[in-house]
N, C-alpha and C positions, 0 to 999 in steps of 0.2 A: 505494498501500498506507502509507503514513503518513497518506495522509488519510482514509482507511480506519478505521485503526486509532484518526483522530481524533477522528474523528465516531462511533464505539463510545464512543470516553470521554466523551466530552461531553452524549449521551443515556445513557449510564448514573449521571452526573451530577446529570443533569435529574431522572430517574426517580425518584431516590435523593430528590430535593428535593423534588417536586413530590406524595411518597408521603408523603416526611415532614408536611408545610404539609396536607394533607387530614387525615392522624387528627387535628393538631389541632385543623382546623377543624371535623372532625365531635365530638369532644369535648367544645371549645368550644359549638356547637349545641346538645348536650343538656344538660350544665349550664343554659344559661341556661332551655333549655324548663321541666327535670326539678330542676333546682335540685340545687348540690353533693351528693356521695356523705354518704351517713355514715360517719363513722370507725368501721371493724371492732375491737370488740374482743377480742385474742389470749387464746389459755386458757396459764396459767400462769404 
């Protein structure tokens, strides 16, 4: 039972880390290809 809990905890932590890394990498590559996004002006 304890091993199963540890396995699920590690799997969840790795899932979070890899998801964040994939999101950052996708943004990085997109910005390299298309350039940095323009700043948006707020009304008011």
